[in-house]
N, C-alpha and C positions, 0 to 999 in steps of 0.2 A: 666082749666090748666092740670087737671089730665089726661084727654083723650089725650092731646097733648104729654104728657110724655110717656104714654103707646104706642102711635103711633110711637114715636121716637125709643122706645126700640124694638118694633116689627120690624121696618125697619132695625135697626142695626143687629138684630138676623138674619134676612133674608139675608142681605148683607154678614155678616161673614159666615153664613152657606153655602152660594153659593160659596164663595171663597174657603172654606175648602173642599166642595164637588168637585169643579173643580180640586183642587190639588190632592185629593185622586183619582179621576178618571184618571187624567193624569199619576200619579205614577203607577196605576194599568195597564194602557195600555202600558206604557214603559216597565214595568216588563214582561208583557205577550209578548211584541215584542221581547225583548232580550232572554226570555226563549225559544221562538220558533225559534230563529235565529241560524243557523248553520254556524260555521266559514268556510271560503273557504279551500279547500284541500291544503296541503303543498306539493310543488314540491320537489321530492327527486330523487337521483340516487341510483340504487341497483346493487348488484352482487349476483349471485347464489352460495350458499355454496356447494362445492363438494369436494370429496376426491381427493387429488393430490399426485404427487411424490414429497416429501419434501426433499430438499437438505440443511440440517443444516450446519452451519458454525461457525467459531470463528473469530471475527473481531478484528483487532488491528492496531496500527500505527507503522511504522518502518522507517528505513533510508537505502537508497541504497548505496552500496560501490562496487568498482570494485573487481572482482574475483582476479585479480592481478593488483596491483597499487603501484608504488614506486616513490620516488623522486630520480632521477639519480644524483649521486655525482661524483666529480672528484677524481680519485684514486691517481694521482701524480701531484704535482704542476708544474706550468710553464706558458708560454705565449700561449694564444689561437691562433692557426694558421688558423683553418678552422671550420666553423659551417656548417654541411652538411644536415641540415633539416630546415623545416619551420613549424610554428605552425599548429597543426591539421593534420600533415602528418600521414598516416598509415605506420608504419615501421615494418620490420621483425626482427626476432631474429638474432643477430649477425651483423646487419647492423651498419656500422660506422656512428656515429652521430657528434662527435666533435674530432678534432685533435689538440693535444697540441704539441708545438715545441719539436721535439725529435732528433735534429741534434747531440747533445752530446751523447745521448744513442745509436744512430746508429753508431757513431764512436767507441764507446766502444764495440759494438757487432762485428764490423768488426775486431777490434784488438783481441777480444776473439776468433773469427773464425780463424784468422791467427795463433794464439797460439795453437788452437786445431789441425789445420792441421799439424803444426810442431811437436806437441806431438805424433800424430798418425804416422808420418814418423819415428820419433825416436823409437817408439814402434815396428813398423814393422822391422826396422833395428836390434833392439835388439833381436827380435824373430828369425830373420834369422841367427844372430851370435850365438845365443844359440843352434840352431839346428846343427850348425857345431862345437859346443863346444868351441867357442872362448871366449864367455862372461860368466859371472857368473849369478846365479839365482837372486841374490840381485839386480844386475843392471837391469835385466829384470823386476823385481817387481817395481823398481823405475820408469821405463819408463811407466809401466801400470798405476801406481798411478798418474803420470803427465798427462797422457791422460785422465784419469777419472776426475781429477781436472779441466782440461781445458774444458771438456764437461760440467761439473757442472757450471763453470763460464759463459760459453756461454748461458746456459739455464737461469741462473739468470739474466743476462744482457738483454736477449731477453724478459723475463717477464717484466722487468722494462720498456723496450721500448714499449711493448704492452700496458702498463698502460697509455701511452700517447695517445692511440687511443681508444676513449670511444665508446662502442657499446651498442646496445639494448639487454637486457637480455631475452626479449620475444616479441612476436607480440603484437602490440597495437597502440594506438593513442598518438602521442607525443604532449606535451603542448608547451607553449610559451618559447622561449629561454631566459634564465636568465643571460647569459654571452654575451660578444661581442668579435669580433676578435681584437686581440692586448691586451686584458685584461689579467693581471696576476691573476691566480687563485691558491688557496691553496688546499691541499687535504681536501675533505669533502665538498667543495663548490657545491651547488646544481645548475645544469645547465639546468634542465628541469624535467617535470613530465611525466611519462609513465603510461597509463591506458589501460587495456584490458577490453573493454566495450561490447564485444560480449555476455558475460555472466556476470551478476551482482549478488552480494550477497545482501540480505535484512535481517537485524537484527531487531527483534521485541520481545515484551514480552507479555506473557499471564498470567492470574492469576493462582495461585496454584490450585484452584478448577477445572480448565479446563485442567491441564497438562496431566491427565490420558486419555483424549479424543484424543490426537494427538500422532503421531509416525513418525519416519523417513520414508520418501518416500511419505507422503500424498501430494496431489496436493494443490497448493495455487494460488491465483490471487493477483497481486499488481497493484494498479492504482494511478495516480498522481492527485494532486489538480489543476494543471495548465491547462491542455488541455484534461483531461480525458483519457490519454494514459494508456493502460492496457497491462500487460505482465503476462504470465503464467509460473509456475515453480513448485518446489517441496521442501519439507523440507529435509535438509541434516544433520542437527545436532540439538540436544536439550541439553541444559546445565543440567548436572546431579545434580545441586545444586540450591536450592531456595534462593533468596536474602532475608535474615532475616529482612531487613529494609522495603522493598516494598512488600514482599510476591509475587514477580513476578519471572517468569522463562524465561531466555533468549532462544530464538529460532532463528535458522539461516536457511534461504532458498536460493535457487539459481533460478534466473529467466532468461529466454532467451530474450535478447534485441538486436538481430542482426540488427533490423531496426533503432536502435539509438533513441528510443522514450523516454528512461529514462536515466538520467545522474547521475553519482556517487555523493553522498551527498544529493540527492533529498529526500523530504518527501514523504512517500508512505502510502496508506491505504491498509492493507493486509487482505485477507480473506482466512482462511484455510477451505477447503471443506471436510466435514465429510461424512461418508457413507450415501447414500440416503435411504429414508423410504417411503413405499407405503401406501396409504389409510389415509393420514393425512388431516384433515380439516384445512385449513389456509386461512386467510382473510387479506385484507389490514389493516394496523395498524390504519388508519383513522376511522375505524368503531367503535373503542372503545372509551367510555367515562368513565373516572376514577373519582370517588368521594370517600368520606369517607366511604360510604356504600359498595364500591367494584367497579368492572369493569362491564359495561353493554353496550349493543348495541340495536338497533331497528331492528325488523323483520317485514316485510310487510305481513299482513294476508289478503287473498282475499276471500270474500264471494259472491257467485253468479257467473254468467257467462255472457260474452258478454258485452253489453252496461249497463246491470243492475248490473255488478260486483261492489262491494264496497270494497275498500282497506283501511285498517287502520293499524296504527303503534302500535306494541306491544314492550314495553321495557323488555328486557330479561337480567338477570344477568348471566355472564359467568365466566369461569375459563381460563384465557389465559395462554399459555405456552411459548415456545421458540419463539424468534424473529429473522428474517433474511431477508435482502434485502427488507425491507419495508413490510414484511408479518409477521403475528402473528399466532401462532398455537392456535386453540380453542379446549381445552381439554374437555370442558363440557359446555352444554347450547345451542349448535347449531347442527341441524341435516342436513344431505345432502338434498339439494333441497330448503332450506330456502332462501327467498329473503331478504338479509341483506342490510340495508341502508348504503351507503358509503359517501354520501354528503347530507347536508340539515338537519342532525339530531339535530343541535343546535336550530332549531325552532319547534321541535317535543315534544309532551307529549304523555303519554300512551293513546291509543284510538283515537288519532287524525287521521282525514281523510287525505289521501295522493294521489298524482298522481305521476307516474313514468316517468322520462325523463332522459334517459341515454346518451343524446347527449354530455353532459359534465360529465365525470365520472373519478374522480381522482384515477385511479388504478396504482399500482406499475408497473415498466417496465417489471417485470417478468410475469405479467398477461396480458400485452398489446401485447407482442410478439406472 
């Protein structure tokens, strides 16, 4: 019985040892396989860092308004006799737009004109009599006063009559008529809007920290969110006071919109163009990765030449500066000629092998042109 027990123990040891040995051998081989295994290169796109002419700018949002825009109102009440315009007509300064019934005023003017003619005849007669010494100086003075009063009365009544003919105060585009023929209107009734849209104003605000960077006459660009329409102009005024609540400064610009691409009241994105600078290294903003440790990017380093070249990614911490038009200034950390990764960096680690494919490269429009 004893030898049977010993044999069973020996067999058990052999079986268990074999299993353990196989597992250890398997683990060793798997470890050696993965230790010697190289991950496949990561495909990235790159751009070469090089000094450029940097055009810094200040970006803001604003609202367009007409350089001259008014609501046209009725000066004297009455019945609308004629409407001499249609919506969106281009009208000229002094053009008659609406005619209010002025028959009574015309009659008053005719009566005043007749009185003036009579007063002038009486004055002429008195002057002739005075030259012959027939009449007194006082009678001549009364005749002159009557003639002057008649002229003033005619002038006043003519002005009242002219208030019934409503005219355009300046050139522009007339809006939709707000009155109808035959309607009774009171003084102050708005009958249309008139907008001069050849040149528009754009009002926007900038932070107090940037107010020293801008001045009257600087160029600016305004663009819409609707169809990307863009117009150029310049700064014409800067509010001399900072709003104590918002710490913003109001700035006004004028933009040329003779093509009618921008409408008064429209939301605009404004960019004030600051003086250009040469020799600035700027890269697309997509190259930066921001963490709690700082801002970094990946640079492709190449070792060797030709088919034997080996490309690896190196993570470099940088000091970014100003940003404009999708570009960021790199003040420190990148040298001219460095190949900077613009896409694919989310799959990279320091020292990872890379291959370059620039067929899809998300560069800003300023670098693609």
